[in-house]
C-alpha positions in Angstrom: -112.0 -7.4 23.1 -113.8 -4.5 24.7 -114.5 -1.3 22.7 -112.6 1.5 23.8 -113.6 4.4 25.7 -113.8 7.8 24.4 -111.4 10.5 25.9 -112.6 13.6 27.5 -111.6 16.5 25.4 -113.0 18.9 26.5 -109.5 19.7 29.1 -106.6 19.3 26.1 -106.6 22.7 24.1 -107.4 26.2 25.6 -108.7 27.6 21.7 -111.9 27.2 20.4 -111.9 27.0 17.0 -110.9 24.0 15.3 -108.2 26.0 13.7 -106.5 27.7 17.1 -106.9 24.2 18.4 -105.4 22.9 15.1 -102.1 25.3 15.4 -102.2 25.2 19.0 -101.4 21.8 18.3 -98.9 22.5 15.3 -96.8 24.3 18.9 -96.7 21.9 21.0 -95.3 19.2 17.6 -92.4 21.6 16.9 -91.5 21.6 20.8 -91.3 17.7 20.3 -89.4 17.6 17.0 -86.6 19.6 18.4 -86.1 17.5 21.0 -83.2 15.4 20.0 -82.7 13.2 22.6 -86.8 11.6 21.4 -86.6 8.0 20.1 -89.4 8.6 16.4 -91.5 5.7 18.0 -92.1 7.8 21.4 -92.5 11.0 18.8 -95.1 9.3 16.1 -97.3 8.1 19.4 -97.3 11.8 20.9 -98.0 13.3 17.7 -100.5 10.4 17.1 -102.4 11.8 20.7 -102.2 15.4 19.2 -103.5 15.9 16.5 -106.8 13.4 17.3 -107.2 16.2 20.3 -106.3 18.3 17.8 -109.4 17.2 15.2 -112.1 16.1 18.7 -111.2 12.9 17.4 -111.9 9.8 20.8 -107.9 8.6 19.4 -104.7 9.1 17.5 -103.6 5.9 16.0 -99.2 5.0 14.5 -97.8 3.2 13.2 -93.6 2.4 11.8 -91.7 0.5 9.0 -91.7 -0.5 5.5 -95.3 -1.0 3.9 -94.3 -4.0 3.6 -92.8 -4.8 6.7 -96.1 -2.7 9.2 -97.6 -5.6 11.6 -99.8 -3.7 14.2 -101.0 -0.2 15.0 -100.6 1.4 18.2 -104.3 2.7 19.2 -103.3 5.5 21.7 -106.4 7.8 23.6 -106.7 11.3 22.6 -106.0 12.3 26.1 -102.5 11.5 26.1 -101.7 14.2 24.8 -101.9 15.8 28.4 -99.7 13.6 30.0 -96.9 12.6 30.5 -94.8 10.6 29.0 -94.4 7.8 27.0 -97.8 7.8 26.6 -99.7 4.4 27.4 -100.7 2.4 24.1 -104.3 0.9 24.6 -103.7 -1.7 21.9 -101.3 -3.0 20.0 -103.8 -4.1 16.7 -102.6 -6.6 13.8 -103.1 -5.0 10.6 -103.8 -7.7 8.0 -101.8 -8.1 5.1 -104.1 -7.5 2.0 -104.8 -3.9 1.2 -109.4 -5.3 1.1 -108.8 -6.0 4.3 -107.5 -3.8 5.8 -108.2 0.7 6.2 -104.2 1.0 7.1 -102.5 -1.5 4.8 -104.9 -0.1 1.9 -103.2 4.4 2.5 -100.2 2.4 3.2 -100.2 -0.1 -0.3 -101.6 3.2 -2.1 -99.0 5.8 -0.9 -101.8 8.1 -0.1 -104.3 10.3 2.5 -107.1 7.6 2.9 -110.2 8.7 4.9 -113.2 6.8 5.9 -116.4 8.5 6.7 -118.1 4.7 7.5 -115.7 2.0 7.8 -119.3 -0.7 7.7 -119.9 1.0 4.5 -116.7 0.9 2.3 -116.0 -0.6 -0.7 -112.7 -0.9 -1.3 -111.4 -2.5 1.9 -113.6 -4.7 4.5 -111.4 -3.5 7.9 -112.9 -6.1 10.7 -111.0 -5.0 13.0 -111.2 -1.6 14.1 -114.8 -2.7 13.3 -114.9 -5.0 16.3 -113.2 -2.3 18.3 -116.2 0.1 18.0 -114.2 2.4 15.7 -116.8 3.4 13.3 -114.5 6.6 10.9 -110.7 7.1 10.3 -108.5 9.5 8.6 -104.7 7.6 8.1 -102.2 9.9 6.2 -98.6 7.0 5.4 -95.5 8.9 6.1 -93.0 8.7 2.8 -89.9 10.6 2.7 -87.9 9.0 -0.7 -91.2 7.3 -2.3 -90.3 5.1 0.7 -93.2 4.3 3.8 -91.8 4.7 6.8 -95.5 4.5 8.5 -98.6 6.2 9.8 -100.6 8.6 11.2 -104.0 7.9 12.1 -107.1 9.5 13.7 -109.9 7.1 14.6 -113.5 7.9 16.0 -116.2 5.8 17.7 -118.6 7.7 15.7 -119.5 7.6 11.6 -117.9 11.8 10.1 -116.6 13.1 7.0 -113.1 14.5 7.7 -112.8 17.9 5.9 -110.3 19.0 3.5 -108.6 20.8 6.3 -108.4 18.6 8.8 -107.2 16.6 5.9 -104.5 19.3 5.1 -103.9 19.3 8.8 -103.3 15.5 9.7 -100.6 16.1 6.3 -98.9 19.0 7.6 -97.9 16.6 10.5 -96.4 13.9 8.8 -94.8 15.6 7.0 -92.7 17.3 10.0 -92.6 13.8 11.8 -91.3 12.1 8.5 -88.9 15.3 8.4 -87.5 14.5 12.2 -87.5 10.2 11.5 -85.2 11.3 8.2 -83.2 13.1 9.9 -82.3 10.8 12.7 -82.2 7.9 10.8 -80.2 10.1 8.2 -77.7 10.8 11.2 -78.1 7.2 12.7 -76.8 6.2 9.0 -73.8 8.7 9.2 -72.2 7.3 12.8 -72.8 3.9 11.5 -70.7 4.4 8.7 -67.9 5.8 10.4 -68.4 3.4 13.1 -67.4 1.2 10.2 -64.5 2.9 8.3 -62.9 3.4 11.6 -63.1 -0.5 12.8 -61.3 -0.4 9.4 -59.0 1.8 9.6 -57.2 0.2 13.0 -56.2 -2.7 10.7 -52.2 -2.4 10.6 -50.2 -0.8 7.5 -53.8 0.3 6.3 -53.7 2.8 3.7 -56.6 6.0 5.0 -57.5 8.4 2.1 -60.2 11.4 3.3 -61.7 12.4 -0.3 -64.9 14.8 -0.6 -67.6 14.7 -3.2 -66.2 15.2 -5.6 -63.2 12.1 -5.1 -60.1 14.7 -4.4 -57.9 13.5 -2.1 -57.9 15.9 1.7 -56.0 13.9 3.6 -54.0 10.8 3.7 -52.4 8.5 7.0 -48.5 8.2 6.8 -49.2 4.3 5.7 -50.4 5.5 2.6 -47.7 8.4 2.5 -45.1 5.0 2.2 -46.5 3.6 0.9 -47.2 5.7 -2.4 -44.2 7.8 -1.9 -45.9 11.0 -2.2 -46.9 13.1 0.6 -50.1 14.7 1.2 -49.5 18.3 -0.1 -48.4 16.6 -3.5 -51.8 14.3 -3.2 -53.9 17.1 -1.9 -57.3 18.3 -4.2 -55.7 15.1 -7.1 -59.0 12.7 -7.8 -58.3 9.6 -6.5 -58.2 8.3 -10.5 -56.3 11.0 -11.3 -53.6 10.6 -8.4 -52.9 6.9 -8.1 -54.6 4.9 -10.6 -53.4 3.6 -13.5 -55.1 4.6 -17.3 -56.8 1.2 -17.1 -58.3 1.4 -14.0 -59.8 5.1 -14.1 -63.1 4.7 -15.2 -64.0 1.6 -13.6 -63.5 3.0 -10.8 -65.4 5.8 -11.3 -68.3 4.1 -11.8 -67.7 2.7 -8.6 -68.2 5.6 -7.4 -71.1 6.4 -8.9 -72.8 3.8 -7.5 -71.4 4.3 -4.3 -73.1 7.2 -4.4 -76.3 5.7 -5.7 -76.7 2.8 -3.7 -75.5 4.7 -0.2 -74.2 1.1 0.4 -70.0 0.3 1.4 -67.6 -1.0 -1.5 -65.4 -2.9 -1.6 -63.4 -3.3 -5.0 -59.6 -4.2 -5.9 -56.9 -1.7 -8.3 -53.3 -0.9 -8.4 -51.6 1.8 -7.7 -49.4 3.7 -8.9 -45.8 4.7 -6.7 -43.9 7.9 -7.1 -41.1 5.6 -8.2 -43.1 3.4 -10.5 -44.3 0.9 -9.0 -47.6 -1.2 -9.1 -49.0 -2.0 -6.2 -52.6 -3.9 -5.5 -54.5 -2.5 -2.5 -58.3 -3.9 -2.0 -59.9 -0.8 -1.5 -63.5 -0.1 1.4 -64.6 2.6 0.5 -67.8 4.2 2.0 -70.0 7.3 1.6 -70.7 9.9 4.5 -74.0 12.4 4.2 -75.2 15.1 6.5 -77.9 15.0 8.0 -80.3 15.9 5.3 -79.4 13.1 3.0 -76.7 14.5 0.7 -73.0 13.1 0.5 -70.6 15.1 2.1 -67.5 12.2 1.9 -65.5 10.1 1.1 -63.6 7.6 3.4 -60.9 5.3 1.5 -59.1 2.4 3.4 -57.0 0.2 1.6 -54.8 -2.6 2.1 -52.1 -3.8 0.2 -52.0 -6.8 -1.1 -49.0 -6.8 -3.3 -47.5 -10.1 -3.9 -44.6 -11.0 -1.4 -40.9 -9.7 -3.4 -43.2 -8.1 -6.6 -45.3 -4.7 -7.1 -46.7 -6.3 -10.3 -47.4 -9.3 -10.7 -51.0 -9.8 -11.6 -53.4 -8.9 -14.6 -54.1 -5.0 -14.9 -56.2 -5.6 -17.5 -57.9 -8.3 -14.6 -62.2 -7.2 -14.0 -62.3 -4.8 -11.5 -64.0 -6.3 -8.5 -66.7 -5.2 -6.7 -68.5 -6.5 -3.4 -71.3 -5.9 -1.3 -69.7 -5.2 2.5 -71.7 -4.9 6.2 -73.3 -1.5 5.6 -75.8 1.7 6.3 -79.3 0.8 4.4 -79.0 2.7 1.1 -80.0 6.8 1.0 -81.4 6.9 -2.1 -82.2 11.1 -3.3 -85.3 11.7 -5.0 -88.1 14.3 -5.2 -90.3 14.2 -2.1 -93.5 14.5 -2.7 -95.0 17.9 -1.0 -98.1 18.9 0.7 -100.2 22.0 1.8 -99.1 24.8 4.5 -100.8 27.6 4.8 -98.5 29.1 7.9 -96.7 31.4 9.0 -93.1 31.1 9.7 -90.3 32.7 10.5 -87.4 33.5 8.5 -83.9 36.2 8.2 -81.3 36.0 5.7 -77.6 35.1 6.9 -74.5 34.7 5.7 -70.6 34.1 6.7 -71.3 31.2 8.9 -72.9 33.7 11.2 -76.5 33.3 12.7 -78.7 36.1 12.3 -79.6 38.1 15.2 -83.1 38.4 16.6 -84.5 41.2 15.6 -82.9 39.9 11.3 -86.5 37.4 11.3 -89.8 38.9 10.1 -92.7 36.7 9.4 -93.6 35.1 5.7 -96.1 33.4 4.5 -95.6 29.6 4.0 -96.7 27.6 1.1 -95.7 24.4 1.2 -93.9 22.2 2.6 -91.7 18.4 1.9 -88.9 16.3 3.7 -86.2 18.5 2.2 -87.6 22.1 1.8 -91.1 24.5 1.4 -91.5 27.4 -0.4 -93.0 31.0 0.9 -94.5 33.5 -0.9 -93.5 37.9 -1.0 -94.6 40.3 -3.1 -90.6 40.9 -4.1 -88.2 38.6 -4.7 -85.2 37.8 -2.1 -81.4 39.6 -2.4 -79.8 36.3 -1.0 -79.4 33.2 -0.9 -79.2 31.5 2.5 -81.6 32.0 4.7 -82.8 30.7 8.2 -86.0 30.0 9.1 -87.6 28.8 12.8 -90.3 26.4 12.8 -92.6 26.7 16.0 -92.9 28.9 19.0 -90.1 30.8 21.2 -88.6 28.9 23.1 -88.6 25.4 21.4 -88.2 26.1 17.7 -86.3 24.2 15.0 -83.7 26.2 12.8 -83.6 25.2 9.7 -79.8 26.2 7.1 -81.6 26.6 3.7 -80.7 27.6 0.0 -82.9 29.1 -2.6 -83.8 27.4 -5.5 -86.3 29.0 -7.4 -88.3 32.3 -7.0 -91.8 32.2 -9.8 -93.8 34.9 -10.0 -97.2 34.3 -9.6 -100.4 37.1 -10.0 -103.0 36.2 -6.3 -105.9 37.4 -6.8 -104.9 40.6 -9.2 -101.6 40.8 -6.9 -98.2 40.4 -7.8 -96.2 37.7 -5.4 -93.1 35.6 -5.3 -93.1 32.1 -4.5 -89.9 31.6 -2.8 -89.0 27.9 -2.6 -85.7 26.6 -0.1 -83.8 23.7 0.0 -83.4 22.3 3.5 -79.2 22.2 3.8 -79.0 21.8 7.5 -80.5 22.3 10.8 -78.5 25.6 13.2 -78.3 25.6 16.5 -78.3 29.0 19.2 -75.9 27.5 21.9 -76.5 31.2 24.0 -80.7 33.2 23.6 -81.1 34.0 19.8 -80.0 38.4 20.4 -77.5 37.9 22.8 -74.9 38.7 19.2 -73.6 36.6 15.9 -73.4 33.2 16.3 -70.9 30.6 14.6 -73.1 28.0 12.4 -72.9 24.0 14.2 -74.1 21.2 12.2 -76.2 19.2 14.2 
């Protein structure tokens, strides 16, 4: 295959200085991440082109998938950043399975950003595929969410080049943005899949349906459940499943099942007894699935049960029999762990809010951000905040990405002799403005 032909990068960005070009690139990326109908692969390809153009590199590249499942690297010309979507893929190159034989595989397996100033001279790996295409240098940053690799974002050049710390930080920042967007979309897809799964079960004739909150407290019950238990919804509401319906011998085992459900995120089937209002024991086969918000936090549990008590008896089975737990078809695992953070030395706008109403345009003020992760960010301020909830706007109008966040910690810090405070925030949910910002206080909307 012939070597790649470098693009003319001059017309892509209007700014002259590297710093201004990187800021302009971030503004373009903020508009892309705000597009809800943009597929993750298309978003990643666009990001690769924009990052390459911002760093004056001829090519961007990307791959998607878990570290062991990534088989190919998609290469995009930097001038694709000004073309209509979808971008043109110049080539799809195979990625060697061994770290010693692939620049990309090495970075994904190491789960860290890797820069190669000259692929010919590298000692840790011997990259043959890219070299055969005329590539001499590159920088790649894995996309990592909750310790899981989602893919990689790279820039490639046809000449030897040493990437500066500022350039590496820029690529890592973009990778964090893309990871956040991809992880949010994946969580929303898993939430929809869980709802579809439970919905299909609920169509079973005479199925018992319960909606529980994140603490296992009953919030809703269908007519079949009321008829089977003899308890009205008012009698069950705000009581945990194990306190309202289960027999004492099985409480601990069911609690353990729920703990596993929250921990692993997989829909679970098990059998247990319930005790009706009349004191009758009924054997029920349960299927439970946890639904989560767009940030992966538990929102509720949907429990669907089938009364499998032998006909003519309410207590024929052995109550001391082990609780049977087995895997059911389910959404992929969602696990909550500490996310890695990257430096994010850019100014963004925040505003406090309360009572479920979004702030107006004049409530927002600029703050200096410090770092960013898939589940939160931090900023610095000369004074500690007097509020607990904020809305942060990433990007520029009219393509801002608005996220509601909770302040998690405030830390005093001496910055060159000036007393400052680092405010750490955790994203709670995405919010939207149905109208233009500034027309009035609008209701908070989950997305």
